[in-house]
Steps between C-alpha positions, in 0.01 A plus 500: 500500500688260729388160375713277720761526776725198564737468796759242606713495814438863592515539878256255659322438165632180346270510200193705415304609197241775501266592217342832606154592380455755225323725750581496874705237681539483877803346673417405858651298783619520857757759597847364430374233259716635216274728300792742464684236296245540223582869480870411516453274197332778301772744602766251389357469149468880501877534526539576871819408683531125557601376844646152535355486853156458337600159359324218688714302743667205328421628148762597242297787357169683511295569189202716416317550173218733400298445183317805367218479247507781245206640309503525121500880497820512705669245275413707195591839649873469425481266203504786250846609617637162600801404300535842334780746544431861578537612140228267374235597753228736395493828684147434616571156644602641839795427721494150658649661812171686547300177534360406840359195672495165323587659164820641654583162656463329162717764330775458763485122472546528124789741553659227714458253214202314645171463315192414711392142438129420457406832657702431815816642653712289739711672769707284734779529752733238645677571829777254592599433858835654406595702197317742274134480410381443144225702333317340207251653256318262269775239539781752432742623765477875545627762750264529795449865404310371195264304727458810712407723206252246362340399831473867595254542212302189591483495881452772758575389857358704784690370799648698785838528328360544150267784595790724594582525129195722447661754734740597220409804294559309177253222590239754608538688172467174303184407691341842448577491127343155477181624663500833316502327161732774375702297250438754222616794712797303631606390151476858372716620787759225451529590131556867582745414779708272277526772233610751764768267638630422148532872431683550831749231407567662162540846649727358766732360236510830312572708807785279618707550185866587556821463306465122492160541338645727233776247433237232465313722253817542293556124496139432397515764226824360352369144521171588331686683221731203451207258472302733274796536259506125458118492488453131586181322396336210681622167361753669272800313641345159444402592143854620424655184639271293281602698190867464592462126531348482149785698347764291677336184373411631151687224312331221692161666458548545122614141459217355708228713341632428149504127562149510642368701205673266256318207653165673520502703175825493301386782269542748789878450502562393139260581219663232277491226760384164363467304822161432646414690814245430769248739346534336160469153644185591696348662191575183305333291771191723494474470122527123523227478762272732307537273198328222691133521405370292785494797740439471876817435699732594212345843454521564876866408507564725202335787689724432799810507285395831344458643850847376593638654182344834592672486842829414327450804279477719811818344639680553172393865490617561859837335438545698177461824701783391729751471214733793486360659819796431728661843471856605437821539698426874525159416653675274750732781610205735556307236694798421724549870566134545597507193725808638673318831568200318644724277713658812650153618604397166654834476682437835674122507538386142418515207519251509209413761241151524649663587836703774331190659346307470830789658690512792254126562532514499879812716501319755283223527763752522786696766316188712475481516878875547547502786252190659650514874502361723778196543278450123496521482878256789532261323262510183706455694822186654355375153404583379849295776659201402286545135596520595867177698479327212322623253763382731779156523338482119469598472866218736598248291305626187675482675839138595439406137421684377809344761729148409387566128547667558839193669647274218387743229616538648849123537550415150377775333705382684810148366443634146468704532820183574696367157406825327592485574877700818453237761576655846516795397284559692181737527208601816319683471170686826459639613164735798532647642176854620559551872447727653238836581650457876450149500644325604179273202480270650239771633271547254216811691385658502843875498535491181709569203281611706201861384512613152403487256788271720710158339497368698793207319667476238225603138530454180299143461632380859512528777755292348781586396854243237596433395858252252650416649842322270745304588812441176701230643726314823544709765670834330430778666307506460123820319408652346188365156424724232651593715800153539645346152481551161660542186293131411521388858427735518205363170364144632511609831352662315209182294458296821482742641241482187284119494525475855372755432228305193384175699494660780297700292253262205464648156446841432646728222383706490820508260794469672839626330816400644838668399825399629844221704344272387784726611786293665774170436319203302621123480499310696237817673380648158419194416289537829313870426448422162347227653285739755356765240428233306312405817314860551391505137388232571241764684294820337619634188666523543879687276743466586869674348802251538784407385851143623473211276399306813398766563235564141391129434450494738201766306312432293189762249617659431838828328585593392852861494618559258787778317675511123512730264687728297275513194724283399789705438812820604325627819659771542235258488209381857558204664334428620147260754358230387260278712277159365405198649332180465698157475339143442612490344850876530545477871443206529740713333768795734432277809518354367827851454642589855402182632664521333838804275510272197513275304268188481715160475337431863585825619341433283193154655460656844534758410237234382254301819551811714452590325174144534375492874575844572350389575146505822302 
């Protein structure tokens, strides 16, 4: 949800702050007052192209910031995978790329190194009068494409330019899948498709083998044999170097250990030694303390000394084991020879011994493909045919789910259009499965798609061509959406689509912004338009830019955009746009102005009545 929109020096707006309602917010004002600047601000923080001409006259830069409030479920949706690499994720956790809405926005913010703060996400954009703009996410500079990907999950703008995006086949398919609730079918298809493509890549490598491939196989085979003859073990080189160091320093080790043992327990180095050692001295001290009959502190200190003596005994034992364990000159020669062999391996396939072993293991797998016999290729081709059939079956299941949802979507949108002053208008959502290339659509073992790289009618998202076909009035030609509707008609069509989607999917965590949705609408149809915007606002946040009081009256909050002179009597001062929320009597006066252009008592009474009646 858009919690706050802040603007500085953008066009005629010197400074403005808007806190839209959770439900429906209306933006009103005279034509040319600057309402479009509010949409420009939202587009800026959504990553759109920045134009220096939008910077207010006399200002160094323009700035816009949007603060989005995030629900707890969205914040938790990606937390299970956040900070984990692919290898540590559980297979059932799901792919973060498959997330949608606020959950997807949070995941993409975290991918950009930004963690939402106090359940909020800050998106801002600075546009200098000259130079490049700066995109900021949560206080961190990011490419504007990052803002675009995040804002695209949080805000849907239905303006004249934005609505043309729905004309693309990809956007229509995405919308239908959202309404169809076919995630399970789509996931099953994607899994089958990815397996098919992986098999095609493997078969492609096998079939492109030539003399160079055979030479590569010979090189891999010789290299693997060379490594296997040496048979390196992980960590072996470091262990050998440590042993070599002990042998090379055997005299120093023997001298040091002997001296230490002599001090700790002389009997370990000389059974006839007469000198007192540390162990003997501590034992003597213990005996002396035990001889004191008073007890208390003396007994405790004696216990401590006995504990110390036990630790010294462990040290003495460990040092005793080190005596005579340095190896011989013959051992040193063998160690140096082995180290040399391992160094040869790391020099060619390293830089570390672990790299050598990893290279050998991978080379063994690669060699299997390079050495593949015709039987191996035939085996993989058979597997590929099975994968193709499974993918085709998954595509058919997905097509069936889409076709069912398409019929319902078209009928329900058509019903909504009738209430939006578009009687006779209709929408058909057509799902057309692409035919197999040989025409044997029902033959699961068809030749089409059997060879690597030939996927026939299948694509990354199934086998369907999806078209939204709009008829603006009864008797008119049915044309693709975007080519058969005016800006106002397209706005209302998009509203009808979003209404149906909200009814089907329940709660929606997006913010919808409608501009020019009331074009060519008046009277009772305008009331119905406002009512439906309010209905959508029960499940989502709705912001509408409108000239109609019948629409604005349904809003939970209303902001008025107006122009004010900067200096009375000063022709050079110019005017600036202000944005103010209106409540109570102020709102009544604004509704009255929108109704009749005046604030007479009659228009004020009409405004009060309209506001009173505008409730669901």
